[in-house]
C-alpha positions in Angstrom: 107.3 -84.5 -68.9 108.4 -85.7 -72.4 106.8 -86.3 -75.4 105.6 -89.1 -77.0 108.9 -89.2 -79.2 111.3 -89.0 -76.6 112.3 -85.6 -77.2 111.8 -82.2 -74.9 108.6 -81.1 -76.5 107.1 -77.5 -76.1 105.2 -77.6 -72.8 101.6 -76.0 -73.5 99.6 -74.7 -70.5 95.8 -76.1 -70.3 93.0 -73.9 -71.7 91.1 -72.6 -68.5 88.9 -69.9 -70.4 87.0 -70.5 -73.8 88.6 -68.1 -76.5 86.9 -65.0 -76.8 84.5 -64.5 -79.9 83.8 -61.7 -82.0 80.3 -60.5 -80.7 77.8 -61.6 -83.2 76.6 -58.9 -85.7 72.6 -57.7 -84.7 70.3 -58.6 -86.8 69.1 -56.2 -89.1 66.2 -54.0 -87.9 63.1 -54.8 -89.8 60.7 -52.0 -90.9 56.9 -52.3 -90.0 54.9 -53.0 -93.0 53.8 -49.7 -94.6 50.2 -48.4 -94.5 48.5 -48.5 -97.6 48.7 -44.8 -98.9 45.5 -42.6 -99.2 44.5 -41.2 -102.1 46.2 -38.0 -102.8 44.3 -34.6 -102.7 44.5 -32.4 -105.1 48.0 -30.0 -105.0 45.7 -26.7 -104.8 43.4 -27.7 -102.1 46.1 -28.8 -99.5 47.7 -24.9 -100.2 44.3 -23.5 -99.6 43.8 -24.9 -96.3 47.2 -24.3 -95.3 46.9 -21.0 -96.1 43.9 -20.7 -94.0 45.2 -22.5 -91.1 48.1 -19.9 -91.4 46.2 -16.9 -91.6 43.9 -18.0 -88.7 47.4 -18.8 -86.6 48.3 -15.3 -87.6 45.6 -13.5 -86.6 45.3 -15.3 -83.4 48.9 -14.6 -82.8 48.3 -11.2 -83.3 45.2 -10.6 -82.0 46.3 -11.5 -78.1 49.7 -9.7 -78.7 47.8 -6.8 -79.9 45.4 -7.4 -76.9 48.0 -7.4 -74.3 49.2 -3.6 -75.9 46.1 -2.6 -76.0 45.1 -3.9 -72.4 48.1 -1.8 -71.3 47.3 1.0 -72.9 44.0 1.3 -71.5 45.2 0.7 -68.1 48.1 3.5 -68.6 45.3 5.8 -69.4 43.1 4.9 -66.9 45.7 5.3 -64.6 46.5 8.9 -65.7 42.9 9.8 -65.4 43.1 8.2 -62.2 45.7 10.2 -60.6 44.4 13.6 -61.8 40.9 13.4 -60.6 40.3 15.8 -57.8 39.0 14.8 -53.8 35.4 13.7 -54.2 34.3 17.1 -52.6 35.9 19.6 -55.2 33.2 17.8 -58.0 30.0 18.3 -55.8 29.0 21.6 -57.2 28.8 21.7 -60.7 28.1 25.4 -61.5 29.9 28.3 -63.1 27.7 30.6 -62.2 26.1 31.0 -58.5 22.0 31.5 -58.3 19.9 34.4 -57.5 16.6 33.7 -55.1 13.9 36.5 -55.6 11.8 37.0 -52.6 8.4 38.9 -52.9 7.4 41.2 -50.1 6.1 38.8 -48.0 9.6 37.0 -48.2 8.2 34.1 -50.0 10.3 32.4 -53.3 8.9 33.3 -56.6 11.9 33.6 -59.1 15.0 31.9 -59.8 17.7 32.8 -61.8 21.1 31.7 -62.9 22.1 28.3 -61.8 20.3 27.0 -58.7 22.1 24.4 -56.5 20.3 22.9 -53.7 22.8 21.8 -51.5 24.8 18.2 -51.6 23.3 14.9 -51.3 24.4 11.3 -50.9 23.4 8.0 -52.6 22.9 6.7 -49.5 20.3 9.2 -47.7 18.3 10.3 -51.0 15.1 9.0 -51.1 15.1 5.4 -52.5 12.5 6.4 -54.9 14.4 8.9 -56.8 17.7 6.8 -56.8 15.8 3.4 -57.9 14.2 5.9 -61.0 17.5 6.9 -61.7 19.2 3.6 -62.2 16.0 1.8 -63.9 15.7 4.8 -66.3 19.4 5.4 -67.2 21.6 2.5 -66.3 19.9 -1.0 -65.1 23.2 -2.7 -64.8 24.7 -0.1 -62.8 26.1 -2.3 -60.2 27.3 -5.0 -62.6 29.9 -3.1 -64.8 32.9 -1.4 -64.4 32.1 1.9 -65.7 31.7 1.0 -69.4 29.0 -1.8 -70.7 30.2 -3.2 -73.9 26.5 -4.9 -74.2 24.9 -1.5 -73.7 27.3 -0.3 -76.7 26.6 -2.7 -78.9 22.8 -2.4 -78.6 22.9 1.0 -79.0 25.3 0.7 -82.1 22.4 -1.7 -83.4 19.5 0.7 -82.7 21.2 3.3 -84.6 22.4 1.5 -87.4 18.7 -0.2 -88.0 17.2 3.4 -87.6 19.6 4.7 -90.6 22.1 6.6 -88.6 26.0 6.1 -88.1 27.0 3.4 -85.6 27.7 6.3 -82.7 25.3 8.3 -84.0 22.0 8.8 -81.6 21.8 6.4 -78.9 25.0 6.1 -77.2 24.6 3.3 -75.0 26.4 5.4 -72.1 26.3 4.1 -68.7 25.6 6.7 -65.2 29.4 6.7 -65.1 30.0 7.9 -68.7 27.2 10.3 -68.3 29.1 11.4 -65.2 32.5 11.6 -67.6 30.5 13.9 -70.1 29.2 16.2 -67.2 32.8 16.5 -65.7 33.7 17.2 -69.6 36.5 14.4 -69.0 38.3 16.9 -66.4 38.3 20.0 -68.9 37.7 22.8 -67.2 35.8 26.2 -68.4 38.0 28.6 -70.1 36.2 32.0 -71.6 39.6 32.3 -74.2 39.0 29.2 -75.9 35.0 29.0 -75.5 33.2 31.7 -76.9 30.5 31.0 -74.0 29.2 28.4 -71.3 26.8 27.0 -73.9 29.7 26.3 -76.2 31.6 25.0 -73.8 28.7 22.5 -72.5 27.9 21.4 -76.2 31.7 20.4 -76.6 31.6 18.5 -73.4 28.2 16.8 -74.7 29.3 16.1 -78.2 29.5 12.7 -79.4 31.4 10.5 -82.1 33.9 7.7 -81.8 37.0 10.0 -80.5 35.2 11.1 -77.7 34.1 7.7 -77.2 37.5 6.4 -76.8 38.4 9.0 -74.3 35.0 8.7 -72.5 35.9 5.0 -71.9 39.0 5.0 -69.7 37.8 8.3 -68.3 34.6 6.5 -66.9 36.9 3.5 -65.5 39.3 5.8 -63.8 36.0 7.5 -62.0 34.9 4.2 -60.8 38.4 3.3 -59.6 38.5 6.3 -57.5 35.4 6.9 -56.3 33.2 3.8 -56.5 29.8 3.1 -57.1 28.0 4.9 -54.6 30.5 7.8 -54.8 30.1 7.9 -59.2 26.0 7.7 -58.4 26.1 10.8 -55.9 28.4 13.0 -58.2 25.9 11.7 -60.6 23.1 13.1 -58.6 24.6 16.3 -57.8 25.8 17.5 -60.9 22.6 16.4 -63.2 20.8 19.4 -65.1 17.2 19.4 -64.9 15.8 22.5 -66.5 15.0 26.0 -64.9 18.2 26.3 -63.9 18.2 23.4 -61.5 21.5 21.9 -61.0 21.2 18.6 -59.4 18.4 16.5 -58.1 18.1 18.5 -54.9 17.7 21.8 -56.8 15.3 20.2 -58.8 13.0 19.0 -55.9 12.7 22.1 -54.6 12.2 24.0 -57.7 9.3 21.8 -58.8 7.9 20.7 -55.9 9.3 22.8 -52.6 11.0 19.8 -50.8 14.3 18.0 -50.6 15.0 15.1 -52.9 15.3 12.9 -49.5 12.0 13.3 -49.4 10.1 12.9 -52.7 7.8 10.2 -53.5 7.8 7.6 -56.1 5.6 9.8 -58.4 7.6 12.8 -58.3 11.2 10.8 -58.2 9.8 9.4 -61.6 9.4 13.2 -62.8 12.5 14.4 -61.9 14.2 11.2 -63.6 12.4 11.6 -66.5 13.9 15.2 -66.9 17.2 13.6 -67.4 16.0 12.6 -71.3 15.5 16.1 -72.3 15.2 18.5 -69.3 13.7 21.5 -71.2 11.1 19.5 -73.4 10.0 17.3 -70.1 10.1 20.1 -67.5 6.8 20.2 -65.7 6.6 24.3 -65.7 7.0 24.1 -69.5 4.3 21.0 -70.2 2.6 19.1 -67.2 0.8 16.8 -69.8 4.1 15.3 -71.4 6.1 15.5 -67.7 3.4 13.5 -66.4 3.4 10.9 -69.4 7.1 10.6 -69.3 6.9 10.1 -65.5 4.2 7.5 -66.0 7.3 5.8 -68.1 9.7 5.6 -65.9 7.1 4.2 -63.0 6.9 1.3 -65.7 10.6 0.9 -65.5 10.8 0.8 -62.0 8.3 -1.8 -61.7 9.3 -4.2 -64.3 13.2 -4.3 -62.6 11.2 -4.6 -59.1 12.0 -1.2 -57.4 8.1 -0.9 -57.1 5.4 -3.3 -56.0 2.2 -3.3 -58.1 0.0 -1.7 -55.5 2.9 1.4 -55.3 2.8 1.2 -59.4 -0.6 2.0 -59.0 -0.6 4.7 -56.0 2.0 6.4 -58.1 0.1 6.6 -61.1 -3.2 7.2 -60.1 -1.4 10.2 -57.4 0.9 12.1 -59.9 3.6 14.6 -59.1 2.3 18.3 -58.8 4.1 21.4 -58.9 4.1 23.9 -55.3 2.4 26.8 -55.2 5.7 28.7 -56.4 6.6 26.5 -59.4 2.7 26.3 -60.8 2.1 30.4 -60.5 4.8 30.9 -63.0 4.7 34.5 -61.3 6.7 37.2 -62.2 9.1 36.4 -65.0 9.1 39.5 -66.6 9.6 41.3 -63.3 12.5 39.0 -62.0 14.3 39.9 -65.6 13.8 43.6 -64.7 15.4 43.5 -61.4 18.5 41.4 -62.8 18.9 43.7 -65.1 18.8 46.7 -62.7 21.0 45.3 -60.4 25.0 45.0 -60.6 25.6 42.5 -63.5 28.3 40.8 -60.8 25.4 40.2 -58.7 22.8 39.5 -60.7 23.7 37.7 -64.3 27.2 37.2 -64.1 27.3 35.9 -59.9 29.5 33.4 -59.4 28.0 33.6 -55.4 24.8 32.5 -54.4 22.5 35.6 -53.6 19.0 36.5 -52.3 17.1 39.4 -53.4 14.0 40.7 -51.7 11.8 42.8 -53.9 8.6 44.6 -54.2 6.6 41.8 -56.2 3.4 41.3 -54.8 2.0 37.9 -56.4 -1.6 38.9 -55.5 -1.1 42.0 -57.6 0.5 40.2 -60.6 -2.2 37.5 -60.8 -4.7 40.1 -60.7 -3.2 41.8 -63.7 -2.5 38.8 -65.5 -6.1 37.9 -65.1 -7.3 41.1 -66.0 -5.1 41.0 -69.2 -6.6 37.6 -70.3 -10.1 38.3 -69.6 -10.3 41.6 -71.7 -8.2 40.1 -74.6 -10.2 36.7 -74.5 -13.3 39.0 -74.7 -12.9 41.7 -76.8 -10.2 40.8 -79.7 -10.7 38.9 -82.5 -9.1 35.2 -83.0 -5.9 35.3 -83.7 -5.0 38.6 -83.1 -1.6 39.1 -82.6 -2.1 42.8 -80.4 0.2 42.7 -77.7 -0.2 44.7 -74.3 2.2 45.3 -71.2 1.0 46.5 -67.6 3.0 47.7 -64.9 1.4 48.3 -61.3 3.5 50.6 -58.7 3.6 52.4 -55.7 3.5 56.1 -55.4 7.0 55.7 -53.8 8.2 53.7 -57.3 7.7 50.5 -55.8 7.0 48.3 -58.6 4.3 45.5 -57.6 3.6 43.4 -60.7 4.8 43.6 -64.1 3.2 42.0 -67.3 5.7 42.3 -70.2 3.3 40.7 -72.7 0.1 38.3 -73.4 2.3 35.2 -72.9 4.0 34.0 -69.5 7.5 33.3 -71.0 10.6 31.7 -69.8 14.1 34.0 -68.7 14.7 36.4 -71.3 12.1 36.9 -73.1 11.5 40.3 -74.6 9.7 42.6 -72.0 7.2 45.2 -73.5 7.0 47.2 -70.4 10.6 48.0 -70.0 12.3 47.5 -73.0 9.8 48.7 -76.0 10.0 52.2 -76.8 6.8 53.9 -78.0 5.2 56.8 -78.9 3.3 58.2 -75.8 0.8 60.0 -77.5 -1.7 62.2 -75.1 0.1 60.5 -72.1 2.7 63.0 -72.5 0.2 65.7 -71.6 -0.2 66.1 -67.9 3.5 67.2 -68.0 2.3 70.3 -70.5 -0.6 71.3 -67.6 2.2 70.3 -65.1 4.6 72.9 -66.2 1.6 75.7 -66.4 0.3 74.8 -62.8 3.7 75.3 -61.4 3.9 78.4 -63.1 0.9 80.0 -61.2 -1.9 78.8 -63.5 -4.4 77.0 -62.0 -7.2 74.4 -62.7 -9.6 77.1 -63.3 -7.4 78.9 -66.2 -8.7 79.6 -69.5 -7.5 78.8 -72.7 -8.8 79.1 -75.9 -9.3 75.7 -78.2 -9.0 77.3 -81.7 -7.0 77.2 -84.8 -3.2 77.5 -84.3 -0.1 77.4 -86.4 3.5 77.8 -85.1 6.3 78.4 -87.4 9.5 76.1 -86.6 12.6 76.9 -88.8 13.3 74.4 -91.6 9.7 72.9 -91.4 7.4 75.9 -91.9 4.2 76.1 -90.1 2.8 73.6 -87.9 -0.6 73.5 -87.4 -2.3 70.8 -85.2 -5.7 69.5 -85.3 -7.9 68.2 -82.8 -9.2 64.6 -82.7 -13.0 65.6 -84.0 -11.4 68.2 -86.3 -13.4 70.8 -84.2 -12.9 73.6 -81.9 -14.5 75.2 -78.7 -13.6 78.2 -78.2 -12.5 79.2 -74.5 -12.4 76.5 -71.9 -10.8 75.6 -68.5 -7.5 73.7 -68.3 -9.3 71.2 -66.6 -11.7 70.6 -69.6 -8.8 71.2 -72.1 -7.0 68.1 -70.2 -10.1 66.1 -69.3 -11.0 66.2 -73.1 -7.4 65.7 -74.1 -7.5 68.8 -76.6 -4.5 69.2 -78.6 -4.8 73.0 -79.8 -5.2 74.0 -76.3 -2.8 71.5 -75.4 -0.3 73.7 -77.7 -1.6 76.8 -76.3 -0.8 75.7 -72.7 2.6 74.7 -73.8 3.3 78.3 -75.2 1.7 79.5 -72.1 4.7 77.7 -70.2 7.3 77.4 -72.6 8.8 74.4 -74.3 11.5 74.4 -72.0 9.8 74.4 -68.8 7.4 71.8 -70.0 10.8 69.5 -71.2 12.0 70.1 -67.5 9.2 68.7 -66.1 8.8 65.8 -68.3 12.6 64.9 -67.7 12.2 65.7 -63.7 9.3 62.8 -63.5 12.0 60.4 -65.0 11.0 60.6 -68.8 14.7 59.7 -69.4 14.7 58.9 -72.9 15.4 61.3 -75.7 12.8 64.3 -76.3 11.9 65.6 -79.5 12.6 68.6 -81.0 10.0 71.4 -81.7 6.5 72.1 -80.5 5.0 68.9 -81.2 6.8 67.6 -78.3 3.6 68.4 -76.1 1.7 65.9 -78.2 3.7 62.9 -77.3 5.9 62.4 -80.4 8.8 61.5 -78.2 9.5 57.7 -77.1 9.4 56.1 -73.8 8.8 52.7 -72.3 6.0 52.1 -70.0 7.5 51.4 -66.6 9.2 55.3 -67.2 5.9 56.7 -67.7 4.2 54.9 -65.1 7.1 56.0 -62.5 6.2 59.8 -63.8 2.6 59.4 -63.0 3.8 58.1 -59.6 5.7 61.4 -59.2 2.1 63.1 -59.6 0.4 61.4 -57.2 2.9 61.7 -54.3 2.9 65.2 -54.6 4.9 66.2 -57.3 8.3 64.6 -56.5 10.1 62.8 -59.1 10.5 58.8 -58.6 12.9 55.9 -59.7 10.8 52.8 -59.7 12.6 50.0 -58.2 12.2 46.2 -57.3 15.2 45.5 -55.5 14.9 45.9 -51.7 17.6 44.4 -50.4 20.5 41.6 -52.0 22.3 39.3 -49.6 24.9 36.7 -50.0 23.3 33.1 -49.1 23.8 32.1 -45.5 24.6 35.8 -44.4 22.0 38.0 -42.5 23.6 41.5 -43.4 22.6 43.2 -46.8 25.5 43.5 -49.0 23.7 46.0 -51.2 20.2 48.1 -50.1 17.5 49.9 -52.2 18.4 52.3 -54.6 15.2 53.6 -56.1 12.4 55.8 -54.4 11.4 58.9 -54.1 13.6 61.5 -55.1 13.8 65.9 -55.7 10.9 67.6 -55.9 9.8 68.7 -59.7 6.4 70.7 -59.2 4.7 72.2 -55.9 2.3 70.2 -53.9 -0.4 72.7 -54.9 0.1 72.2 -58.6 0.0 68.5 -58.2 -3.0 68.1 -56.7 -4.5 70.3 -58.9 -3.0 68.2 -61.7 -4.7 65.0 -60.1 -8.1 66.7 -60.2 -8.0 67.3 -63.3 -6.7 64.0 -64.4 -10.1 62.8 -62.5 -12.2 64.4 -64.5 -10.5 62.7 -67.4 -12.4 59.5 -65.8 -15.1 60.8 -64.8 -16.6 62.8 -67.3 -13.3 63.1 -70.3 -11.6 60.4 -72.4 -11.0 58.1 -69.9 -14.4 57.1 -68.8 -14.2 53.6 -69.3 -11.7 53.1 -66.6 -13.8 54.8 -64.0 -14.2 52.5 -60.7 -17.7 52.2 -58.9 -17.1 53.9 -55.3 -13.1 54.5 -56.0 -11.9 58.0 -56.8 -9.3 57.4 -59.4 -7.4 59.6 -62.1 -5.8 58.8 -65.4 -4.9 59.8 -69.0 -5.3 58.3 -72.3 -3.2 58.2 -75.1 -3.2 57.3 -78.8 -0.4 57.8 -81.2 -0.3 58.6 -84.9 -2.3 56.1 -87.0 -3.1 54.5 -83.6 -0.4 52.4 -83.7 0.1 52.7 -79.7 -3.0 52.9 -77.3 -2.1 53.9 -73.6 -3.9 54.3 -70.3 -2.2 55.4 -67.1 -3.8 56.3 -64.1 -3.8 55.7 -60.4 -6.0 55.5 -57.2 -5.2 56.3 -53.6 -2.9 53.4 -53.0 -1.4 52.1 -56.8 -0.7 53.4 -59.9 -1.2 51.5 -63.0 0.1 51.6 -66.7 -1.2 49.9 -69.7 0.4 49.9 -73.1 -1.3 48.2 -76.2 0.2 47.6 -79.8 1.7 45.4 -82.0 5.2 44.5 -82.2 6.0 45.5 -86.0 4.0 48.8 -85.5 0.7 47.7 -87.6 -2.2 50.6 -86.6 -5.0 49.3 -84.1 -8.0 49.0 -85.5 -10.4 50.6 -83.8 -9.0 50.8 -80.4 -7.7 54.1 -78.6 -6.3 54.7 -75.2 -9.7 55.2 -74.1 -10.6 52.1 -75.5 -9.2 48.4 -74.6 -6.4 50.4 -72.3 -9.0 51.8 -70.3 -11.2 48.5 -70.1 -7.6 46.6 -69.2 -7.1 49.4 -66.5 -10.3 49.2 -65.2 -10.2 45.2 -64.9 -6.8 45.5 -62.9 -7.7 47.8 -60.6 -11.2 45.9 -59.9 -8.8 42.9 -58.8 -6.2 44.8 -57.2 -8.6 46.9 -54.9 -10.3 43.7 -53.5 -10.4 43.8 -49.8 -9.0 47.5 -49.5 -11.0 50.2 -48.4 -11.6 53.3 -50.7 -9.3 56.1 -50.2 -9.7 59.8 -51.4 -7.4 61.3 -54.0 -5.1 64.1 -53.0 -6.7 66.8 -54.8 -7.6 70.3 -55.0 -10.7 71.0 -56.2 -11.8 74.3 -58.3 -14.0 75.8 -55.4 -11.0 75.9 -53.4 -9.4 77.8 -56.1 -9.3 81.7 -56.7 -11.6 82.6 -59.8 -9.7 82.0 -62.9 -7.8 84.4 -64.8 -9.7 85.5 -68.3 -9.3 88.8 -70.4 -11.7 89.8 -72.6 -11.1 91.2 -76.2 -10.8 94.6 -74.5 -8.1 93.2 -72.0 -10.2 93.9 -69.4 -10.1 90.6 -66.6 -14.1 89.0 -67.0 -15.3 85.9 -65.8 -16.0 83.0 -68.6 -19.8 82.3 -69.1 -19.7 78.5 -71.4 -21.2 75.7 -70.6 -19.5 72.6 -69.4 -17.7 70.5 -72.0 -18.8 67.2 -72.3 -16.7 64.4 -74.3 -17.2 61.1 -75.3 -15.3 58.0 -74.1 -13.2 57.5 -77.5 -11.5 60.5 -76.8 -12.9 62.6 -79.4 -15.5 65.6 -78.1 -18.9 65.7 -78.5 -20.6 68.9 -80.6 -20.9 72.0 -78.3 -22.3 75.2 -78.8 -19.3 77.7 -79.6 -18.9 80.3 -77.1 -18.0 84.1 -78.2 -14.2 84.4 -79.3 -12.6 85.7 -76.4 -8.7 86.7 -76.1 -7.1 84.2 -73.5 -3.7 85.0 -71.6 -2.3 82.1 -74.3 -3.1 84.8 -77.2 -1.3 87.6 -75.5 1.6 85.7 -74.6 2.1 84.1 -78.3 1.2 87.6 -80.0 4.5 88.6 -77.5 6.5 85.8 -78.3 5.7 85.9 -82.0 5.7 89.3 -82.7 2.1 89.1 -84.0 2.6 86.9 -86.3 
């Protein structure tokens, strides 16, 4: 189509779409109105706040990280201990040593030595009263902790610090599991090369301090993981030490009450549980009143924690626990120690096995001896006196029936004056002198001269013994000389028999201690023990044969019927003839009937014996016998202080009398095996002209203290002793 101007114009297409317009620019963003500014704080306060919060954050960050590390460490140590713990059965018996159970002559238990283990008990079968008493006393949260009680430790620290001690000194807040860890010594076994003794080892195991606690905690946790609550409790019941050598509650129940731990009553259970605090202090054998007071406290705890009803609590308080008969008697402690010493150490004091020893011990006779000594000392000694005494009772064959080693009944290991005290024997040695003479052919009717005598000894000069009363009596029979304990006459008899013969007889009868040199030996200047001297007199009673005192009859291992060791003591070889022994018994009988031992005389019972008093009265003795028993008594001071107003014919003779009166109860009197003077040939006697003749002089009379009453002096005659001395000394 042509344009309006008649020319060809440019064709333009119609615009179908609107032309693209540039996008509109976004409107500028508007900022929200600013909030009004708060007033500025001081710049220093802001820094301090940031520092505090930063420090708290740092502590928190470090704490949880350290906590994780500590927990991992604790877990690792616990696992280590867990892997080292042995099987349960290996831990039941805690003892390093075995036990020795001693039976009397009737087969009854009278003493224990070593560490006694009564047998395994279980927390499920033991008396519930005992189980509850232990938990109430030692760890009332036992079933609610994992072996360690943080609450208990915190409480213990508070108590210790409030009482002025260190945080870990004194009360430790230990759970039963921790106490078991101590009993197990954290798995460390006893090594004799590392510790001087078992006591040092156990002291180290029980030591406290923070280092010990840090080891104890993972070990306790390992115990609970390994054995569980009931296993831990059972081990504790079996391993706890409860005094008197009793290891575990079964041994303690048998030791104190004569019954199993499965059968104890509430009052008995409370007394046993009370021992855990301090076994030696609260042992009923040491102080029954203190043990009962402690038990009453335990009963109160059991009631408070619901383990006893009100009626059970009142009944238990009204009927406190009592010791068994064997435990209450405390019999035979000195005797038991002596038997342990005389037996082989590897089967007694150092035994690792449980052994049973049958003995010669007689509990009735022991009670008689103790009662007699107590009666005399309470009525005859001044109040506060420190004088001591010892008694031995034995049969003629050397079987020891009773032994008192001192005035006070003491525990194992006490000094035994009957077996350990070496003391001068005084005139109790004189029977050996007369025994030697009788064995050589002299008789009880032979004559000896009581007159001044001096014997020269090389290096010492003349030795001139004196009599007790400083007097002399001239010619007398050997019987009168011994009955009156005449020193000068005894010295002459020793010269007649010879010192070598006298020493041989003394040693043959068991005088094992070293004999003094010189003629003074015949007056008892040598030292010996009471049991040694009593054994020697038993040899006289049995007819002249030596005896070895013994207490052990048979030793066997527990659970076995065949003995491992038998009796070693008893009658040995003959020392003097039976004829000489029987004459000597008569002579000693006269010492009791009319001589220095008259205070020992028994109504209706023939008895024989000899008094003895040493220089300055430092020792006083009386040893004698009836047909059934030989009894030796010694009295003196441990520090050798002289006795005042006491001789062998005084208090020792009275003690002997009181012992025999009690020992003879229920027995029938029996005659002594003796030969009387009328059964002997006339005495051999030589007058001044050398012509044998019979003596003519009144019988001697002696006072009860050992002195002699004044007597008319017979005409001086030469005796066989004078003749023999003249020959031996060349007339000097």
